[in-house]
C-alpha positions in Angstrom: -23.5 11.6 49.4 -21.1 9.6 47.1 -18.2 11.3 45.4 -19.7 10.5 42.0 -23.0 12.0 42.9 -21.2 15.0 44.4 -19.2 15.6 41.2 -22.3 15.3 39.1 -23.8 18.2 41.0 -20.6 20.1 40.8 -20.5 19.7 37.0 -23.9 21.2 36.7 -22.9 24.2 38.7 -19.3 24.7 37.8 -19.2 26.3 34.3 -20.2 29.8 35.3 -16.8 31.2 36.4 -16.8 35.0 36.5 -14.5 36.9 34.2 -12.2 39.6 35.5 -12.6 43.3 35.0 -11.7 43.9 31.3 -11.4 47.7 31.3 -8.7 49.2 29.1 -5.4 50.2 30.7 -2.8 52.6 29.3 0.6 51.0 28.5 3.1 53.8 28.3 5.7 54.5 30.9 4.9 51.5 33.1 6.2 48.0 33.8 3.9 45.7 31.9 2.5 42.6 33.7 0.5 39.8 32.3 -2.6 41.4 33.9 -2.0 44.6 32.0 -1.7 42.8 28.7 -4.8 40.6 29.4 -6.9 43.6 30.3 -5.7 45.6 27.3 -6.4 42.8 24.8 -9.3 40.8 26.1 -11.7 43.0 24.2 -10.4 41.4 21.0 -10.4 37.9 22.5 -13.1 36.8 20.1 -10.4 36.4 17.5 -9.7 32.8 18.8 -6.5 31.2 17.8 -7.0 28.0 15.7 -10.8 28.4 15.8 -12.5 31.3 14.0 -11.5 32.8 10.6 -9.8 36.1 11.0 -9.7 39.1 8.6 -6.3 38.4 7.0 -5.5 35.5 4.7 -2.7 33.1 5.5 0.3 33.5 3.2 1.3 30.9 0.7 3.2 27.9 2.1 7.0 28.3 1.8 9.5 25.6 1.1 13.1 25.4 2.3 15.1 26.7 -0.6 18.9 27.1 -1.1 18.4 30.8 -1.0 16.7 30.6 2.4 19.5 28.4 3.8 22.2 30.8 2.4 20.4 33.9 3.9 20.0 32.1 7.3 23.7 31.1 7.3 24.7 34.7 6.6 22.8 35.7 9.8 24.5 32.9 11.6 22.3 32.7 14.7 18.9 32.4 16.2 17.2 33.1 19.5 14.7 30.5 20.5 12.4 31.2 23.5 10.8 28.0 24.7 8.5 26.6 27.4 9.4 23.1 26.4 11.6 21.3 29.0 15.2 22.3 28.7 16.4 18.9 27.4 13.8 19.0 24.6 14.5 22.6 23.6 18.3 22.0 23.6 17.9 18.8 21.5 16.0 20.7 18.9 18.7 23.4 18.9 21.6 21.0 18.7 20.0 18.9 15.9 19.3 22.1 13.9 22.9 23.2 14.3 24.1 19.8 13.0 21.7 20.0 10.0 22.6 23.6 9.2 26.3 24.1 10.2 27.2 27.7 10.8 24.0 28.7 12.5 24.0 28.7 16.3 20.8 28.5 18.4 20.6 30.3 21.7 17.9 28.7 23.8 16.0 30.8 26.4 14.0 28.3 28.4 11.5 29.2 31.2 7.9 28.6 32.2 5.3 29.9 29.8 4.2 32.8 32.1 7.7 34.0 32.5 8.4 33.9 28.8 5.2 35.9 28.2 6.3 38.6 30.7 9.8 38.7 29.3 8.7 39.2 25.7 6.1 41.8 26.7 8.8 43.8 28.5 11.3 43.4 25.6 8.9 44.4 22.9 7.5 47.2 25.0 11.0 48.6 25.4 11.9 48.3 21.7 14.2 45.4 22.4 14.1 42.9 19.5 15.7 39.8 20.9 13.4 36.9 20.2 13.3 35.2 16.8 11.0 32.2 17.5 9.0 31.4 20.5 6.8 28.5 21.6 4.6 28.5 24.6 2.4 26.0 26.5 -0.2 28.8 26.8 -1.9 29.4 23.4 -3.6 32.5 24.8 -0.2 34.2 24.6 -0.6 34.2 20.8 -3.8 36.3 21.1 -1.8 39.0 22.8 1.1 38.8 20.4 -1.2 38.9 17.4 -3.2 41.8 18.8 0.0 43.8 19.2 1.1 42.8 15.6 4.3 41.2 16.9 4.1 38.0 14.9 5.1 37.4 11.3 3.0 35.3 9.0 4.9 32.2 7.8 3.6 28.8 6.9 6.1 26.1 6.4 5.4 23.8 3.4 4.9 20.7 5.6 2.4 22.6 7.8 0.3 23.4 4.8 0.5 19.8 3.5 0.2 17.7 6.6 -1.4 19.6 9.5 -5.1 19.9 10.2 -6.4 23.4 9.7 -7.6 23.6 13.4 -3.9 23.4 14.4 -2.8 26.3 12.1 -3.6 30.0 12.9 -5.8 31.3 10.1 -3.4 34.2 9.5 -0.4 31.8 9.4 1.3 33.4 12.4 1.6 30.2 14.3 0.9 26.5 14.4 1.0 23.7 16.9 4.5 22.4 17.2 3.6 19.6 19.6 1.1 18.6 22.2 0.5 16.4 25.3 -2.0 15.7 27.9 -2.3 16.7 31.6 -3.1 13.4 33.4 -3.3 11.6 36.7 -0.4 9.3 37.5 0.9 7.1 40.4 3.9 5.3 41.8 3.3 1.6 41.3 5.4 0.7 44.3 3.1 2.7 46.6 -0.2 2.2 44.9 -1.7 -1.1 43.7 -3.2 -1.0 40.2 -6.7 -2.0 41.4 -6.7 0.7 44.1 -5.3 3.5 41.8 -7.5 6.5 41.0 -9.2 6.3 37.6 -10.9 9.7 37.6 -10.7 13.2 39.0 -13.6 12.2 41.3 -11.4 9.4 42.8 -8.8 12.0 43.9 -11.2 13.2 46.5 -11.1 9.9 48.3 -9.8 10.5 51.9 -7.2 7.8 51.4 -5.2 10.1 49.1 -5.0 12.9 51.7 -1.4 14.0 52.0 -0.3 11.8 49.1 -1.1 14.0 46.1 1.2 16.4 44.2 0.0 19.1 41.7 1.4 21.9 39.5 0.6 25.6 39.7 -1.3 27.7 37.1 0.6 30.8 38.1 3.9 29.4 36.7 2.9 26.9 34.1 0.8 27.6 31.0 -0.1 23.9 30.7 -1.4 23.9 34.3 -3.3 27.1 33.6 -5.1 25.4 30.7 -5.7 22.3 32.8 -7.0 24.3 35.7 -9.3 26.2 33.4 -10.7 22.9 32.0 -11.3 21.5 35.5 -13.0 24.7 36.7 -15.2 24.7 33.6 -16.1 21.1 33.6 -16.1 20.1 37.3 -16.5 23.5 38.9 -14.6 25.4 41.5 -16.2 23.4 44.3 -14.3 20.4 43.0 -11.0 22.2 43.2 -12.0 23.4 46.7 -12.4 19.8 47.8 -9.2 18.8 46.1 -7.4 21.6 48.0 -8.5 20.0 51.3 -6.5 16.9 50.4 -3.3 18.5 51.7 -1.8 18.6 48.2 1.9 19.2 47.7 2.2 22.2 45.4 5.0 22.4 42.8 5.6 24.8 39.9 6.0 23.3 36.4 3.8 20.6 34.8 7.0 18.6 34.6 7.4 18.5 38.4 4.6 16.2 39.6 5.8 13.3 37.5 9.3 13.7 39.1 7.8 13.8 42.6 5.9 10.5 42.2 8.9 8.9 40.4 11.1 9.8 43.5 8.3 8.5 45.8 7.8 11.8 47.5 4.1 11.5 46.7 2.1 8.5 45.6 -0.3 10.2 43.2 -0.2 13.3 40.9 -3.4 15.2 40.2 -2.0 16.7 37.1 1.3 16.7 35.2 2.6 15.9 31.7 1.8 12.5 30.4 5.0 12.3 28.4 7.2 12.3 31.5 5.5 9.2 32.9 5.3 7.5 29.5 9.1 7.9 29.1 9.8 6.8 32.6 7.5 3.7 32.2 9.4 2.9 28.9 12.6 2.8 31.0 11.0 0.4 33.5 10.5 2.9 36.2 7.7 2.3 38.7 5.1 4.7 37.4 1.8 4.5 35.6 -0.3 7.0 33.5 -4.0 7.4 34.0 -6.1 9.2 31.4 -9.1 10.2 33.6 -12.5 8.8 32.7 -13.8 12.4 32.5 -11.2 13.1 29.8 -7.7 14.6 29.8 -6.9 18.3 29.1 -5.1 18.7 25.8 -2.1 21.0 25.9 -1.0 22.4 22.6 2.3 24.2 22.1 2.1 26.8 19.3 5.3 28.1 17.7 5.6 31.5 15.9 8.2 33.9 14.4 8.3 37.5 15.6 7.9 40.2 13.1 10.9 42.2 14.3 13.1 39.1 14.7 16.8 40.1 14.5 17.5 36.9 12.4 14.3 36.6 10.2 15.8 34.1 7.7 17.3 31.8 10.3 13.9 32.1 12.1 12.0 30.9 9.1 14.5 28.0 8.5 14.2 27.0 12.2 10.4 27.1 12.0 10.4 24.9 8.9 12.8 22.5 10.7 10.6 22.2 13.8 7.5 21.3 11.7 9.3 18.8 9.4 8.3 15.2 9.5 11.8 14.3 10.8 11.6 16.6 13.8 8.0 15.9 14.5 8.8 12.1 14.6 11.7 12.9 16.9 9.4 14.7 19.3 7.1 11.7 19.3 9.7 8.9 19.6 12.2 10.4 22.0 10.1 12.8 24.1 6.6 11.1 23.9 5.1 14.4 22.6 2.1 14.3 20.4 2.3 15.5 16.8 -0.5 16.6 14.4 1.8 16.0 11.4 -0.1 13.5 9.2 3.0 11.4 8.5 4.1 10.9 12.1 3.5 7.5 13.6 2.9 6.9 17.3 5.6 4.8 19.0 4.6 1.2 19.7 3.0 0.9 23.1 2.0 4.5 23.4 -1.8 5.3 23.4 -2.6 7.0 20.1 -4.5 10.4 20.0 -7.6 8.8 18.4 -8.2 6.6 21.4 -8.2 9.4 24.0 -11.0 11.6 25.2 -9.5 15.1 24.8 -10.7 18.1 26.8 -9.9 21.1 24.7 -9.8 24.7 25.9 -10.6 27.9 24.0 -7.5 30.1 24.3 -9.6 33.3 24.4 -11.6 32.1 27.4 -8.4 31.0 29.2 -7.0 34.4 28.5 -10.0 36.2 29.8 -10.2 34.2 33.0 -6.5 33.6 33.7 -6.1 36.3 36.4 -9.3 35.1 38.2 -8.1 31.5 38.0 -4.7 32.3 39.6 -6.4 34.4 42.3 -8.9 31.7 43.2 -6.4 28.9 43.0 -3.9 30.7 45.3 -6.7 31.3 47.8 -7.9 27.7 47.8 -4.5 26.0 47.8 -2.9 28.7 50.0 0.0 29.1 47.6 
């Protein structure tokens, strides 16, 4: 049986993943895990972020005013929890500090799943430490909204220049940037004509022991990508991929680094922007947007209702969604922006030319624990 025929049959059988037990759990006097929060909130998962209209109406768009700037400077600081790579999050912080002298930004950077756990523990203990958070797992915002932890705030540029499907209907978050999870390879180890063009190609025996891949238990982006592959290609596909003696790493930023160093020839998933930037610098890497389509990873950003610095948080949120900052993310970090005035850098493949595989955050939320358990069993990690 050919790989293509094999995958065709997998596709037909692979969309029926079982959801985990969704019974309610009490939340008092316990250490809260992601599993606890998912079980406690999955019953309301039908309120899909960026998809279905919810009960409340979004607040009016707000402009940056002298009064807001003055109030933010009086607070003098902001705490920014971010799942973006550290250099990206720090660049946003430093540029904001230069634009608004007198306001310092403390960056708390970690993987999306760890940020989620930390915020749950802090909020559950009555510790109001986070002002603004972005996450590579949009399902987190379902939990935060359910628990009424997010403040409604719509920056003026979001209302004017972002598509409605990238704005929460209640105005509690919007997509600050996006990217794709892709296949990639080291051009010094793999000839262009022999490189994989699809997920099916990764099952070729010639790639055994030469593939690197991220982990859904650490990375929100890899969680979304794994959900998409399990949905569209089926768990039997991932079972076959696991038999390829895959090197397992944590972050979605790690596979590109491994192929850049030559530790593996091919990556099964990983951020496209890392490879795009490396290729721009003349490094021996190439990006492959799979023929089946590439999982789209969106990074929402939201302000917390009990933010210790609410005015600085609003000013920072407006700054992140400004055309200037969105263009910076596209030009210098090869991130994707949904801001209508942002232009793709020359040589970079525009959004409109890519086949996007989108994930429903509510479904990712409902299946995440099952995904992590199955994945750990298959890949023995």
